[in-house]
C-alpha positions as CSV (number, residue, x, y, z in Angstrom):
1,M,-18.0,-14.8,49.9
2,K,-20.1,-12.4,51.9
3,V,-17.5,-9.7,51.6
4,K,-17.4,-10.1,47.9
5,R,-21.2,-9.6,47.7
6,I,-21.0,-6.6,49.9
7,I,-18.3,-5.1,47.7
8,V,-20.3,-5.8,44.5
9,A,-23.4,-4.3,46.1
10,V,-21.5,-1.1,47.1
11,L,-20.0,-0.8,43.6
12,V,-23.4,-1.2,42.0
13,I,-24.9,1.5,44.3
14,L,-21.9,3.9,43.6
15,L,-22.2,3.4,39.9
16,A,-26.0,3.9,39.9
17,G,-25.5,7.1,42.0
18,T,-22.9,8.4,39.6
19,F,-25.0,7.6,36.6
20,G,-28.0,9.3,38.2
21,H,-26.0,12.4,39.1
22,V,-24.6,12.7,35.6
23,Y,-27.9,11.9,33.9
24,G,-29.7,14.4,36.1
25,K,-27.3,17.1,35.0
26,D,-27.6,16.2,31.4
27,T,-31.4,16.2,31.6
28,A,-31.4,19.6,33.4
29,K,-29.1,21.0,30.7
30,A,-31.3,19.6,27.9
31,K,-34.4,21.1,29.4
32,S,-32.6,24.4,29.8
33,D,-31.6,24.3,26.2
34,E,-35.2,23.4,25.2
35,K,-36.5,26.3,27.2
36,A,-34.1,28.6,25.4
37,Q,-35.3,27.2,22.0
38,A,-39.0,27.7,23.0
39,K,-38.2,31.4,23.9
40,S,-36.4,31.8,20.6
41,M,-39.2,30.3,18.7
42,V,-41.7,32.7,20.3
43,E,-39.4,35.7,19.4
44,K,-39.2,34.5,15.8
45,A,-43.0,34.1,15.7
46,V,-43.5,37.6,17.0
47,A,-41.1,38.9,14.3
48,F,-43.0,36.9,11.7
49,V,-46.3,38.6,12.9
50,K,-44.7,42.0,12.6
51,A,-43.3,41.3,9.1
52,N,-46.2,39.4,7.6
53,G,-49.3,40.4,9.5
54,K,-51.6,38.6,11.9
55,E,-53.6,36.5,9.3
56,K,-50.6,35.1,7.5
57,A,-48.9,34.4,10.9
58,I,-52.0,32.5,12.2
59,T,-52.1,30.4,9.0
60,E,-48.4,29.6,9.4
61,F,-48.7,28.8,13.1
62,N,-51.5,26.3,12.4
63,K,-49.5,24.3,9.9
64,P,-48.5,20.9,11.5
65,D,-45.3,20.9,9.5
66,G,-44.8,24.7,9.3
67,K,-41.9,27.0,10.3
68,F,-43.0,27.1,13.9
69,V,-43.0,23.3,14.6
70,K,-39.8,21.7,15.5
71,D,-39.6,18.3,17.1
72,S,-41.6,18.6,20.4
73,L,-41.7,22.4,20.2
74,Y,-44.5,24.3,18.5
75,V,-46.0,27.8,18.6
76,F,-49.6,28.2,19.6
77,A,-51.6,31.4,20.2
78,Y,-54.4,33.0,22.1
79,D,-56.3,36.2,21.7
80,L,-56.4,38.6,24.6
81,N,-59.6,36.9,25.9
82,G,-58.1,33.4,26.1
83,T,-59.5,32.0,22.9
84,V,-57.2,29.7,21.0
85,I,-56.4,31.2,17.6
86,A,-53.6,28.9,16.5
87,H,-52.5,25.4,17.5
88,P,-50.7,23.1,15.0
89,K,-51.1,19.9,17.2
90,L,-54.6,20.3,18.4
91,P,-56.6,22.2,15.7
92,E,-59.9,21.2,17.4
93,L,-59.1,23.8,20.1
94,I,-59.1,26.7,17.6
95,G,-62.0,29.1,18.3
96,K,-62.6,27.8,21.8
97,N,-62.3,30.2,24.8
98,L,-60.4,28.2,27.4
99,I,-59.5,30.9,29.9
100,N,-61.5,29.3,32.7
101,K,-60.6,25.7,31.9
102,P,-58.0,24.6,34.5
103,D,-55.3,22.0,34.3
104,S,-55.7,18.7,36.1
105,R,-54.7,20.3,39.4
106,G,-57.1,23.3,39.1
107,K,-54.7,25.9,37.9
108,L,-56.2,28.5,35.5
109,F,-53.0,28.7,33.6
110,R,-54.5,30.4,30.5
111,K,-55.9,33.1,32.6
112,E,-52.5,33.6,34.2
113,I,-50.9,33.8,30.7
114,V,-53.5,36.4,29.5
115,E,-53.2,38.5,32.7
116,K,-49.4,38.4,32.6
117,A,-49.3,39.1,28.9
118,K,-51.5,42.2,29.4
119,S,-49.6,43.5,32.4
120,K,-46.0,42.5,31.7
121,G,-46.0,41.7,28.0
122,K,-44.1,38.3,28.4
123,G,-43.2,35.6,30.8
124,W,-43.3,32.0,31.8
125,V,-46.2,29.9,33.3
126,N,-46.0,26.3,34.7
127,Y,-48.9,23.9,34.6
128,R,-49.8,20.3,33.6
129,Y,-51.0,19.5,30.1
130,L,-51.6,16.6,27.7
131,N,-48.5,16.2,25.6
132,P,-50.0,15.6,22.1
133,T,-46.9,13.8,20.9
134,I,-47.1,11.0,23.5
135,K,-50.7,11.3,24.5
136,K,-49.8,11.6,28.2
137,E,-50.2,14.4,30.7
138,E,-46.9,16.0,31.8
139,A,-45.6,19.1,33.6
140,K,-45.2,21.9,31.1
141,T,-43.7,25.4,31.2
142,T,-44.7,27.9,28.6
143,Y,-43.0,31.1,27.4
144,F,-45.4,33.7,26.0
145,K,-45.2,37.2,24.5
146,K,-47.9,39.6,23.6
147,A,-47.9,40.6,19.9
148,G,-50.5,43.2,19.1
149,D,-53.9,41.6,20.1
150,M,-52.6,38.1,20.4
151,I,-50.4,36.1,22.7
152,I,-47.8,33.8,21.1
153,C,-46.7,30.8,23.2
154,C,-44.3,27.9,23.1
155,G,-44.0,25.3,25.8
156,V,-41.6,22.7,27.0
157,Y,-42.7,19.4,28.6
158,Y,-40.7,18.0,31.5
């Protein structure tokens, strides 16, 4: 009887470990795919700015059901001083300069985005942020690219 319990326990542990390993790979691949989609969305948004102008682009970026919102991904934008100029999920942030507002761990991520955009033109920044879809803080990585006098961003929660 004891041997049977031990065998069952070992099998349960092995199955759980296998599931966790496979699930972890699937989750990592899904996040990698989502990061690629975020980068692609930013590239499309930059092209939209070039083709249609800044004002039309900002109007489109601010639409909650616009071309630049797809599932949990959405484009948002800052000016070169860190003022929010577009955000389809949190429109109350538009017009606010948040460059010196840190995340919950003290990271001035917007300042980093602005500085990197000015010096390198594009990149990724990691931070913690309130996920507006689930109303919970999560880790987030954001791809950004400078387009004229604004910085176009799209982030992935993980």
